[in-house]
C-alpha positions as CSV (number, residue, x, y, z in Angstrom):
1,M,-5.0,-165.6,-9.7
2,S,-6.4,-165.8,-6.5
3,Q,-9.2,-162.9,-7.0
4,P,-11.4,-162.4,-9.7
5,P,-11.1,-160.1,-12.3
6,Y,-12.1,-156.6,-11.2
7,Q,-16.0,-155.0,-12.5
8,P,-16.8,-151.9,-11.6
9,A,-19.6,-151.0,-9.9
10,P,-23.1,-150.4,-11.9
11,H,-23.9,-146.4,-12.4
12,V,-26.5,-145.8,-10.0
13,P,-28.8,-142.5,-10.5
14,A,-28.8,-139.5,-8.1
15,G,-31.0,-140.1,-5.0
16,T,-30.9,-143.9,-5.0
17,A,-29.6,-146.9,-2.6
18,V,-28.2,-149.7,-3.7
19,Q,-28.0,-152.3,-0.8
20,Q,-24.8,-153.9,-0.7
21,P,-24.6,-157.4,1.2
22,A,-22.1,-157.1,4.4
23,A,-19.0,-158.3,4.5
24,P,-18.0,-161.4,6.1
25,T,-16.7,-160.7,9.6
26,Q,-14.2,-164.1,10.1
27,I,-13.5,-166.1,7.0
28,V,-13.9,-169.9,7.2
29,F,-11.8,-172.1,5.1
30,P,-13.5,-175.9,4.0
31,G,-12.5,-178.4,7.2
32,Q,-12.4,-175.9,9.2
33,V,-14.3,-176.8,13.0
34,Q,-16.5,-173.9,14.5
35,L,-15.5,-174.4,18.3
36,P,-18.0,-173.4,21.2
37,P,-17.4,-170.4,23.4
38,Q,-14.9,-171.3,25.8
39,P,-15.9,-170.1,29.6
40,Q,-14.0,-167.5,30.7
41,F,-13.0,-168.4,34.3
42,A,-13.1,-171.8,35.9
43,P,-16.2,-173.3,37.2
44,S,-16.9,-173.3,40.8
45,P,-16.8,-176.8,42.9
46,Q,-20.7,-176.9,42.1
47,Q,-20.7,-176.9,38.7
48,S,-17.7,-179.2,38.4
49,A,-19.3,-181.8,40.7
50,R,-21.8,-182.2,37.7
51,L,-19.6,-181.6,34.9
52,P,-19.3,-185.7,33.3
53,Q,-15.6,-185.8,33.3
54,G,-15.1,-184.7,37.2
55,T,-13.5,-182.4,38.8
56,L,-11.3,-179.5,37.6
57,A,-7.8,-178.8,38.8
58,T,-8.2,-175.2,40.8
59,G,-4.5,-174.6,41.2
60,F,-1.1,-176.1,42.4
61,P,-0.8,-176.2,45.5
62,N,2.8,-177.7,46.0
63,Y,4.4,-175.0,43.4
64,V,7.3,-172.7,44.3
65,P,8.3,-170.2,42.2
66,P,11.6,-170.7,41.5
67,P,14.6,-168.5,42.8
68,P,15.2,-164.4,41.4
69,S,17.4,-164.4,38.3
70,P,20.3,-162.9,40.1
71,V,21.4,-158.5,40.0
72,N,22.7,-158.8,35.9
73,R,26.3,-156.1,36.6
74,T,27.8,-156.7,33.4
75,S,27.1,-152.6,32.6
76,L,29.3,-151.7,36.3
77,Y,31.8,-154.1,35.1
78,V,32.3,-152.2,31.7
79,G,31.7,-149.3,33.2
80,I,34.5,-149.6,35.6
81,L,36.8,-151.0,33.1
82,V,36.2,-148.4,30.0
83,C,37.1,-145.3,33.2
84,L,40.5,-147.9,34.2
85,L,41.3,-147.9,30.8
86,T,40.8,-144.6,29.9
87,V,42.8,-143.2,33.2
88,A,45.4,-145.4,32.2
89,F,45.7,-144.1,28.6
90,A,45.3,-140.1,30.3
91,V,48.5,-141.4,32.4
92,L,50.5,-143.2,29.6
93,G,49.9,-140.0,27.3
94,F,50.9,-137.4,29.5
95,L,54.0,-139.4,30.4
96,V,54.8,-140.1,27.0
97,V,54.1,-136.4,26.0
98,G,55.9,-134.9,28.9
């Protein structure tokens, strides 16, 4: 079993309060390491010059974004095909019945 057996809460007379310990807000398993909080934004050039590892990357000057995707016209082609087949079967049905 992964949980201890259920134990009922002790009976407390009315008018007295029992202090319960707060539940943990984060579960840490053995072997895990607590990491320091990471900065939200990249440091300024002056701050990065003082860092021991040197200057951090600030951007990608030679980056070229990919071209946009072509327009998806599948639904247009399927709609036209359905309309043409409907008209063709209507004409054939009219001729067969007539």
